[in-house]
C-alpha positions in Angstrom: -1.8 15.9 -12.5 0.5 13.5 -10.6 1.5 10.2 -11.5 -0.5 7.3 -12.3 0.5 3.7 -11.2 -0.6 1.3 -13.4 -2.0 -0.9 -10.5 -3.7 2.2 -9.0 -2.1 0.5 -5.6 -3.5 2.5 -3.1 -7.1 3.2 -5.3 -9.2 0.5 -3.7 -12.4 1.4 -3.2 -15.4 -0.4 -1.8 -17.5 -3.4 -2.6 -16.2 -4.4 -6.3 -12.6 -3.8 -8.4 -11.3 0.1 -9.0 -9.9 1.0 -11.9 -6.7 -0.5 -13.2 -6.8 -3.6 -10.7 -7.4 -4.7 -7.5 -10.5 -5.3 -5.4 -12.5 -4.4 -2.6 -13.6 -6.2 0.5 -17.0 -7.2 1.3 -19.3 -5.2 3.3 -19.2 -4.8 7.3 -21.5 -6.2 9.3 -24.7 -4.1 10.4 -24.0 -1.7 13.2 -22.8 -3.0 16.4 -21.9 -6.3 14.3 -24.7 -8.3 16.0 -26.9 -10.9 14.6 -30.7 -9.7 14.4 -31.9 -13.5 15.7 -30.0 -11.9 18.7 -32.0 -8.6 19.2 -35.3 -9.7 18.3 -37.5 -13.0 19.8 -38.0 -14.4 23.1 -35.3 -13.8 26.2 -32.2 -16.6 25.0 -29.8 -17.9 27.4 -31.0 -17.1 30.9 -34.0 -19.3 31.0 -36.0 -17.6 28.2 -38.6 -15.2 27.9 -42.5 -15.0 28.5 -44.0 -17.6 26.6 -45.6 -16.3 23.2 -49.5 -16.4 23.4 -50.9 -17.1 20.1 -51.2 -15.1 17.0 -51.7 -11.7 18.5 -47.9 -12.3 19.8 -46.4 -13.7 16.7 -47.5 -10.9 14.9 -46.5 -7.9 17.1 -43.0 -10.1 16.9 -43.4 -10.1 13.2 -43.9 -6.1 13.3 -41.0 -6.0 15.7 -38.6 -7.7 13.2 -39.8 -6.0 10.6 -39.3 -2.3 12.1 -36.1 -3.4 13.3 -34.6 -4.3 9.7 -35.9 -1.2 7.9 -34.5 0.8 10.9 -30.7 -1.1 11.2 -31.0 -1.2 7.3 -31.2 2.1 6.9 -28.9 3.3 9.0 -26.0 0.9 7.3 -27.1 1.7 3.9 -27.0 5.2 5.1 -23.1 4.8 6.5 -22.3 3.1 3.0 -23.4 6.5 1.4 -21.7 9.1 3.8 -18.4 9.5 3.3 -16.4 7.7 6.2 -13.2 10.0 7.6 -11.6 6.9 8.0 -11.2 3.1 6.7 -10.2 0.4 7.7 -7.0 -1.3 5.5 -5.2 -4.5 5.2 -3.6 -6.5 3.1 -0.3 -8.9 2.6 3.0 -7.7 3.5 6.4 -9.6 2.0 10.4 -9.7 2.0 12.1 -10.0 -0.7 14.8 -12.3 0.5 18.2 -14.2 -0.8 17.8 -17.2 1.2 14.1 -17.7 -0.2 14.7 -16.2 -3.6 11.2 -14.9 -4.0 8.5 -12.8 -1.7 7.9 -14.2 1.2 5.2 -12.9 4.1 6.6 -10.6 6.2 5.7 -12.5 9.7 7.3 -9.8 12.2 8.2 -5.9 11.2 6.8 -3.2 11.0 4.4 -1.8 8.9 3.7 1.8 9.0 0.9 4.8 7.5 2.5 7.8 7.5 1.7 11.7 5.8 3.6 12.4 3.3 6.0 14.2 5.3 6.8 11.3 7.6 4.4 11.7 10.6 2.5 8.7 11.8 -0.6 8.1 11.1 -1.0 4.2 12.7 1.0 1.4 13.0 -0.5 -1.7 11.3 -1.1 -4.8 13.4 -1.2 -8.4 12.5 -5.1 -9.2 13.2 -5.3 -13.1 12.7 -3.2 -15.9 14.1 -3.8 -18.0 10.6 -2.9 -15.2 8.9 0.7 -14.6 9.2 1.9 -11.7 6.7 -2.0 -10.2 6.5 -1.5 -6.6 8.1 -4.4 -3.9 8.8 -4.5 -0.6 9.7 -7.7 0.1 11.6 -8.2 3.9 10.8 -6.7 5.0 7.6 -7.8 8.8 6.0 -9.9 9.1 3.2 -8.7 9.4 -0.3 -5.4 11.4 0.4 -1.5 11.1 -0.8 -0.3 8.7 2.3 2.9 6.4 2.2 3.2 2.9 4.0 6.5 2.5 5.3 7.6 -1.6 5.5 10.7 -2.2 7.7 12.2 -5.7 9.3 15.2 -7.7 10.5 18.2 -7.7 7.6 15.9 -5.8 5.5 16.0 -2.3 3.6 13.1 0.1 5.1 11.1 0.5 2.2 8.8 3.7 1.5 5.7 3.0 -0.7 3.6 6.5 -2.0 0.5 6.5 -3.1 -3.9 7.4 -2.4 -5.4 5.7 -0.1 -8.9 4.2 -0.3 -12.3 5.9 -0.2 -14.0 3.0 1.9 -13.1 -0.2 3.1 -10.4 -2.0 1.2 -7.7 -4.6 0.6 -4.5 -3.6 -1.3 -3.3 -5.8 -4.2 -1.5 -9.0 -2.5 2.3 -9.3 -4.2 2.8 -5.3 -4.3 3.9 -4.2 -0.6 7.1 -5.5 0.1 11.0 -4.8 1.3 14.2 -6.1 -0.2 17.3 -7.4 2.1 19.9 -4.9 2.3 22.2 -7.5 0.4 20.4 -7.8 -2.7 20.6 -3.8 -2.9 24.0 -3.7 -1.5 24.9 -6.3 -4.1 22.9 -4.0 -6.9 24.7 -0.8 -6.3 28.0 -2.4 -5.9 27.7 -3.9 -9.5 27.3 -0.2 -10.6 30.0 1.7 -8.7 31.2 4.2 -10.9 28.6 4.7 -13.3 27.8 8.3 -14.3 30.7 9.1 -12.8 28.8 8.1 -9.1 30.2 5.5 -6.0 27.3 5.0 -4.5 26.3 4.3 -0.5 25.6 1.1 0.5 22.3 1.1 2.4 23.8 -1.0 4.7 25.4 2.1 6.0 22.3 4.0 7.0 23.4 7.3 5.8 21.5 7.6 2.1 18.8 6.9 1.0 17.5 5.5 -3.0 15.0 6.0 -4.9 14.6 2.4 -7.0 12.2 2.8 -9.7 10.5 0.6 -12.3 8.1 0.5 -15.5 4.7 -1.0 -15.1 5.4 -2.0 -18.9 9.1 -0.7 -20.6 7.2 1.0 -23.6 8.7 3.0 -26.1 7.6 5.9 -24.2 10.2 5.4 -21.4 13.4 5.3 -23.8 12.5 9.4 -23.9 11.0 10.1 -20.2 12.5 12.7 -18.2 13.3 11.6 -14.9 14.4 13.8 -12.1 15.2 13.4 -8.6 16.0 16.0 -6.1 17.4 15.4 -2.7 16.7 16.2 0.7 19.3 19.0 0.4 18.2 20.2 -2.6 20.6 18.7 -4.9 19.6 17.1 -8.4 20.5 13.4 -8.3 22.0 11.2 -10.6 19.4 9.5 -12.2 20.8 5.4 -13.2 18.6 4.2 -16.7 19.4 0.1 -16.5 17.9 -2.5 -19.0 17.5 -6.0 -17.8 18.4 -8.1 -21.1 16.6 -11.9 -22.0 19.8 -13.7 -19.7 19.0 -11.5 -16.5 22.1 -9.3 -16.9 21.2 -5.4 -16.0 23.0 -2.5 -17.8 23.2 1.1 -18.9 20.3 1.7 -21.2 21.2 3.0 -25.0 19.9 6.1 -26.1 16.2 5.5 -27.1 15.6 2.3 -25.4 12.9 2.0 -23.2 13.9 1.4 -19.6 13.1 -1.6 -17.3 14.7 -0.2 -14.4 15.7 3.6 -12.8 17.8 4.2 -9.5 19.1 7.6 -7.9 21.2 6.6 -5.3 23.1 8.6 -2.7 19.5 10.9 -2.0 20.6 13.3 1.1 17.9 12.5 4.0 14.8 14.9 4.0 12.1 15.4 1.5 13.2 13.6 -2.0 11.3 14.6 -5.4 10.7 12.8 -8.1 9.6 14.1 -11.3 8.8 12.0 -14.5 7.7 13.7 -17.6 6.1 16.8 -15.0 4.4 14.6 -12.9 5.8 14.9 -9.3 5.9 12.7 -6.1 7.5 13.9 -2.5 8.7 11.1 -0.1 10.0 11.8 3.4 13.5 9.6 3.5 15.8 9.0 5.9 19.0 7.5 5.7 18.9 4.1 4.5 15.5 4.0 3.0 14.6 2.4 -0.6 12.0 5.2 -1.7 9.7 2.8 -4.4 8.8 3.5 -7.3 7.7 0.6 -8.9 4.8 -0.1 -10.6 4.9 3.3 -11.8 3.2 4.1 -15.4 3.3 7.1 -17.7 0.7 9.5 -18.0 -1.5 9.4 -20.7 
């Protein structure tokens, strides 16, 4: 059960491409990260060790090397086979701004890994000075439902939901981001009154907004049942929208596949989205955008 995210945003496995796209990361170095040539052979750095004494010494050294290779190799392979408790999880994070008109790397802000109830697991950090926008978690729990929260100056805090990886992983570039507040507010203002709803703007910081986009606006989305219940237990109005070829966004006609669906004015707390019976829960704060972008209907 549960939703199937078309790009498998948070289901990236170890060493290879997972189902649905994405890519894994290279394996870690041997235990301790120390090159074997540093562990074997004559003493180095401090004037050298004892001088080698012919064939016996060389043979013993080769035997020692073979034993160390065997022990370290077995230990490393066992680590790959064992189910890890936590893993390193990284990837680019972006901001969508009016000035840039496109996604730009988020060099300052906050990227936080949380439980589905909002409890903080770990704050992300920027590990490389020469790779701005590349964020990392060092101890992500494996294979469990989590959320990533993205925030920054003039951005709407955005909550992405999904499942953590089972091993060392990098998420797809361009799929974790937050929009500038003005972009979201302008869109909400355009649809003021739709369905009898006057939306609270995100700049007010009082209500949350669910923002969903189908991975592909297929015919099945024309009749998809989308229900959203906010933190007060109130059923929210869901705007079903279409983007025309000229870029105009309008309300979808009956039987028309969707390009976008929005649920404004959500009270903070546990927000539940149900699409054709598949349920996803978000922990929402006032001013949050709850992202259901790249959503794919279950088969």
